[in-house]
C-alpha positions in Angstrom: 0.0 0.0 0.0 1.3 3.4 -0.9 2.2 5.9 1.8 1.3 8.8 -0.5 -1.3 11.0 1.3 -3.7 13.7 0.1 -5.4 16.5 1.9 -9.2 16.5 2.0 -9.4 19.1 -0.8 -6.9 17.1 -2.9 -9.1 14.0 -2.4 -12.2 16.0 -3.5 -10.3 17.1 -6.6 -9.3 13.5 -7.3 -13.1 12.6 -7.4 -14.1 15.6 -9.4 -13.8 13.9 -12.8 -16.5 11.4 -11.9 -20.2 12.0 -12.8 -22.1 13.2 -9.8 -25.5 14.6 -8.9 -26.3 16.9 -6.0 -28.5 14.9 -3.6 -27.1 15.1 -0.1 -27.1 17.9 2.5 -23.3 18.1 3.1 -21.4 18.3 5.3 -23.6 16.4 7.8 -23.2 17.4 11.5 -20.7 15.8 13.8 -22.2 15.8 17.3 -20.6 14.9 20.6 -22.8 12.7 22.8 -21.4 13.2 26.4 -24.3 11.8 28.4 -24.1 8.5 26.5 -20.3 8.4 26.9 -20.6 9.2 30.6 -23.1 6.3 31.0 -20.5 3.9 29.5 -18.0 5.1 32.0 -15.0 4.2 29.9 -13.3 7.6 29.9 -13.8 8.0 26.2 -15.3 10.8 24.1 -17.9 9.8 21.5 -19.0 11.7 18.4 -21.9 10.8 16.1 -21.5 11.7 12.4 -25.1 12.4 11.5 -25.4 10.8 8.1 -29.0 10.2 9.0 -29.3 13.9 8.0 -28.2 13.6 4.4 -31.7 14.5 3.2 -33.6 12.7 0.4 -36.5 11.2 2.2 -35.2 10.9 5.8 -31.6 10.6 4.7 -29.0 7.9 5.3 -25.7 6.7 3.8 -27.2 5.6 0.5 -27.8 9.2 -0.4 -24.1 9.8 -0.5 -23.7 6.7 -2.6 -26.3 7.7 -5.0 -24.6 11.0 -5.8 -22.0 9.0 -7.7 -24.2 6.0 -8.7 -27.0 8.0 -10.2 -24.5 10.4 -11.7 -23.3 7.4 -13.7 -26.9 6.4 -14.5 -27.5 9.8 -16.0 -24.2 9.8 -17.9 -25.4 6.6 -19.6 -28.7 8.2 -20.5 -30.7 5.5 -18.7 -34.4 6.2 -18.1 -35.0 3.9 -15.2 -33.3 1.9 -12.5 -33.9 -1.6 -11.2 -33.0 -2.0 -7.6 -33.7 -4.6 -4.9 -33.1 -5.5 -1.2 -35.2 -6.3 1.8 -38.8 -5.1 2.2 -37.7 -2.4 4.7 -34.6 -1.4 2.7 -33.2 2.0 3.5 -31.2 1.7 0.2 -34.4 1.3 -1.9 -36.2 4.0 -0.1 -33.4 6.6 -0.7 -32.9 5.4 -4.3 -36.6 5.6 -5.1 -36.7 9.2 -3.7 -33.6 10.2 -5.6 -35.1 8.7 -8.8 -38.2 10.7 -8.3 -36.1 13.9 -7.9 -34.2 13.1 -11.1 -37.1 12.0 -13.2 -36.1 8.4 -13.4 -38.6 5.5 -13.0 -37.6 3.2 -10.2 -38.4 -0.5 -10.2 -38.0 -2.2 -6.8 -37.9 -6.0 -6.1 -38.2 -6.4 -2.4 -37.7 -9.6 -0.3 -39.8 -10.1 2.8 -36.7 -10.9 5.0 -38.7 -11.8 8.0 -41.3 -9.0 7.7 -44.8 -9.1 6.4 -46.0 -7.0 3.5 -47.8 -4.5 5.6 -47.4 -1.1 3.9 -45.5 0.8 6.6 -42.0 2.2 7.3 -39.7 2.2 4.3 -42.1 0.3 2.2 -44.8 2.9 2.6 -42.3 5.6 1.6 -41.3 3.6 -1.5 -44.9 3.7 -2.7 -45.4 7.4 -1.8 -42.6 8.5 -4.0 -43.9 6.5 -7.0 -41.7 3.5 -7.1 -42.9 0.4 -9.0 -42.8 -2.2 -6.2 -42.8 -5.9 -6.6 -42.6 -8.2 -3.6 -40.5 -11.2 -4.7 -39.8 -14.7 -3.3 -36.0 -14.5 -3.6 -33.2 -14.5 -1.1 -30.8 -11.6 -0.7 -27.6 -12.2 -2.6 -27.1 -14.0 -5.9 -30.7 -15.2 -6.2 -32.1 -11.6 -6.0 -29.3 -10.3 -8.3 -30.4 -12.8 -11.0 -34.0 -11.7 -10.6 -33.0 -8.1 -11.0 -31.1 -8.9 -14.2 -34.2 -10.7 -15.5 -36.4 -7.6 -14.8 -33.8 -5.4 -16.5 -33.9 -7.6 -19.6 -37.7 -7.4 -19.6 -37.6 -3.6 -19.6 -35.1 -3.6 -22.4 -37.4 -5.7 -24.5 -40.0 -3.1 -23.9 -37.7 -0.4 -25.3 -36.6 1.0 -22.0 -33.0 2.0 -21.0 -32.6 0.5 -17.5 -29.6 0.6 -15.2 -29.7 -2.6 -13.1 -28.2 -2.9 -9.7 -25.0 -4.9 -9.8 -22.4 -4.8 -7.1 -19.3 -4.8 -9.4 -20.2 -1.4 -10.8 -22.1 0.4 -8.0 -20.1 -0.5 -4.9 -16.8 1.2 -5.9 -18.8 4.4 -6.8 -20.6 4.4 -3.5 -17.3 3.8 -1.6 -15.8 6.9 -3.1 -18.6 8.9 -1.3 -17.4 7.6 2.1 -13.8 8.4 1.4 -15.1 11.9 1.0 -17.2 11.5 4.2 -14.0 10.7 6.1 -12.5 13.9 4.8 -15.4 15.7 6.4 -14.9 13.9 9.7 -11.2 14.8 9.8 -11.9 18.5 9.1 -14.7 18.6 11.8 -12.6 16.9 14.4 -9.6 19.1 13.7 -11.7 22.2 14.2 -12.0 20.8 17.7 -8.3 20.2 17.8 -8.9 16.4 18.0 -8.1 13.3 16.0 -10.3 10.3 15.8 -8.9 7.1 17.4 -11.6 4.7 16.1 -14.5 4.9 13.7 -17.5 2.6 13.8 -19.9 2.0 11.0 -22.6 -0.5 10.1 -21.9 -1.8 6.6 -22.7 -4.4 4.0 -19.5 -3.6 2.2 -19.6 -0.3 0.3 -19.6 2.3 3.1 -16.7 0.7 5.1 -14.7 0.2 1.9 -14.8 3.9 1.4 -13.6 4.6 4.9 -10.7 2.1 4.5 -9.7 3.9 1.3 -10.1 7.3 2.9 -8.0 6.4 5.9 -5.1 5.4 3.6 -5.4 8.3 1.2 -5.8 10.9 4.0 -3.1 9.5 6.2 -5.3 8.8 9.1 -4.3 6.4 11.9 -7.8 5.8 13.3 -9.0 2.2 13.5 -11.9 1.6 11.1 -14.4 -0.9 12.7 -16.8 -2.4 10.1 -19.8 -4.0 11.7 -21.9 -6.3 9.5 -25.7 -6.7 10.1 -25.9 -10.0 8.2 -23.7 -13.0 7.3 -23.0 -13.0 3.6 -21.3 -16.4 3.4 -18.1 -15.1 1.8 -14.9 -13.5 3.1 -16.1 -10.1 4.0 -12.6 -8.8 4.7 -11.4 -9.8 1.3 -14.6 -8.3 -0.2 -14.0 -4.9 1.5 -10.4 -4.9 0.3 -11.6 -5.6 -3.3 -14.1 -2.7 -3.2 -11.6 -0.3 -1.7 -9.1 -1.3 -4.5 -11.7 -0.8 -7.2 -12.6 2.6 -5.8 -9.0 3.7 -5.6 -8.6 2.7 -9.3 -11.6 4.9 -10.2 -9.9 7.8 -8.4 -6.7 7.0 -10.3 -4.9 6.6 -7.0 -2.2 4.0 -6.4 -3.4 2.7 -3.0 -4.2 -1.0 -2.8 -5.3 -3.2 0.2 -5.2 -6.7 1.4 -7.8 -8.5 3.6 -5.3 -8.4 6.5 -5.6 -4.7 6.7 -9.3 -4.8 7.2 -11.3 -5.1 10.5 -14.8 -6.4 9.8 -16.9 -8.3 12.2 -20.1 -10.4 12.0 -20.1 -11.0 15.8 -23.1 -8.7 16.4 -25.5 -10.1 13.7 -27.3 -12.3 16.3 -29.8 -14.9 15.0 -30.0 -13.3 11.5 -30.5 -10.2 9.3 -33.1 -7.9 10.6 -33.5 -9.7 13.9 -33.1 -7.4 16.9 -30.6 -8.6 19.5 -30.6 -7.7 23.2 -27.3 -5.8 22.6 -28.9 -3.8 19.8 -32.0 -3.2 21.8 -29.8 -1.8 24.6 -27.8 0.4 22.2 -31.0 1.7 20.7 -32.5 2.5 24.1 -29.4 4.2 25.4 -28.9 6.5 22.5 -32.6 7.4 22.4 -33.0 8.1 26.2 -29.6 9.7 26.8 -29.2 11.8 23.6 -32.6 11.9 21.9 -31.1 10.2 18.8 -33.0 7.3 17.2 -31.0 4.5 15.6 -32.5 1.8 13.4 -32.8 -1.8 14.6 -31.3 -3.5 11.6 -28.0 -1.7 11.1 -27.0 1.2 13.3 -28.1 -0.4 16.6 -25.9 -3.4 16.0 -23.0 -1.2 15.1 -23.4 0.9 18.2 -23.6 -2.4 20.2 -20.1 -3.1 18.9 -18.8 0.3 20.2 -20.4 -0.3 23.6 -18.9 -3.7 23.8 -15.4 -2.5 22.9 -15.6 0.2 25.6 -16.9 -2.2 28.2 -14.2 -4.8 27.3 -11.5 -2.0 27.7 -10.5 -2.3 24.0 -10.6 1.6 23.9 -8.3 3.4 26.2 -9.5 6.3 28.4 -9.1 9.5 26.5 -9.9 8.0 23.2 -12.0 9.8 20.6 -14.6 7.5 19.0 -16.7 8.4 16.0 -19.9 6.5 15.3 -21.3 7.1 11.8 -25.0 7.1 11.9 -26.0 5.7 8.5 -29.7 6.4 9.0 -32.6 3.9 8.7 -35.1 5.4 11.2 -38.2 4.7 9.0 -37.7 1.0 9.7 -38.4 1.7 13.4 -42.1 1.8 12.6 -42.0 -1.8 11.3 -40.3 -2.9 14.6 -42.8 -1.4 17.0 -43.5 -4.6 18.9 -39.7 -5.3 19.2 -38.8 -1.9 20.5 -41.7 -0.9 22.7 -41.7 -1.2 25.6 -37.9 -0.9 25.7 -37.1 -1.4 29.3 -33.8 -2.6 30.9 
C-alpha cells in the first residue's frame, strides 16, 4: 500500500472527474454525545456523524452513494433503474426518492426478509414517491441479483433503458462517497483540535470500503471498525479490500489493500438479518434516552452495540475519541414497534 497522502481538498479534486448529482445535504453534522459516553464510564469521548441527516426522504448513507451511482446512470442516458433488497430497505427508499427527484422510473424488487408485506416504514415511503414495487420470493444475494437482471432484460425488451443494480459497478462508486465523508470527519474533528482514534460503522460492504480507502489516502491512523448486520457467506474482509481497491482505481490513485488490513466483524448479527438482538436493543434505548437520537434496529443499533462492547471490554483506552457514523434507517423503526416498545432494561 502506498504511503502517498492527500489533503481533504486534494481528495475531492481526485473525485471531481466522476459524474455526480447533487442529492445530499453536506457536510452532515458531527455531534458529541457526552451523556451517552458518561453512562458507558470508559473515559472516552464519543461523536456521532449524523449521516441520517443527508436529506432525500429521511436521509442515510445511500444518499451519499447515490450522488455518484445516479450520476453514472444519467451519464449513460438511462431512463429507469432496477433495484432490490429487503422489504424495509433503506437503500431502496433513498434510491426511489432520488429517482423521483431526477425524473427516473424506479423498479424495486423487495424480499420479505422476516417482515410481512404491511405497507409501513420504508415500504410505505417507496410507494409514496412513486416506485414500482414488486414483492418477490427471492433470497438476498445472488438469487435476488439474478432476478434483478431478468427484470432489466424485460424492460429492455419493452424499449426502456434500464440501469440494473450490480455490485461490481455500483459499490466502488458508493465507496468513493465515504472516502469523502471521512475527509469531512477529519476536518470537523480538527476544528475541535482532535483526531479520531476509532471509527465505527454499520456496513454491508460499500460504506466501510470507502472509509478504508479514505483512511489510507488521507493518512489517518484511526481504527476503522466495520460491523456487519448479516452474514454474507463469503470472506467479508477480502470483499471490503476488493471494493476499496476498485474505488482507488476509479480515483486514479495507487493505494491497494489486502484483507489483512481490514477489520470487519459479523459478531453482532445475532440470529439473523433484521432480527433485533438484546445488545442492539440496549444500544437503541441508550442513544434514544440519553441523547434523543434514534438508531435503526437492523444496522446502526448493531454497530453501536459493537462500540459499547469495545468500551466495556476496555478495548478503547480512556481519553480515546470514538466516532460513530449514523447511517440512517429510522423509518424501519415503525416496522419494529413490537420489538422496540416497551424498551425497558
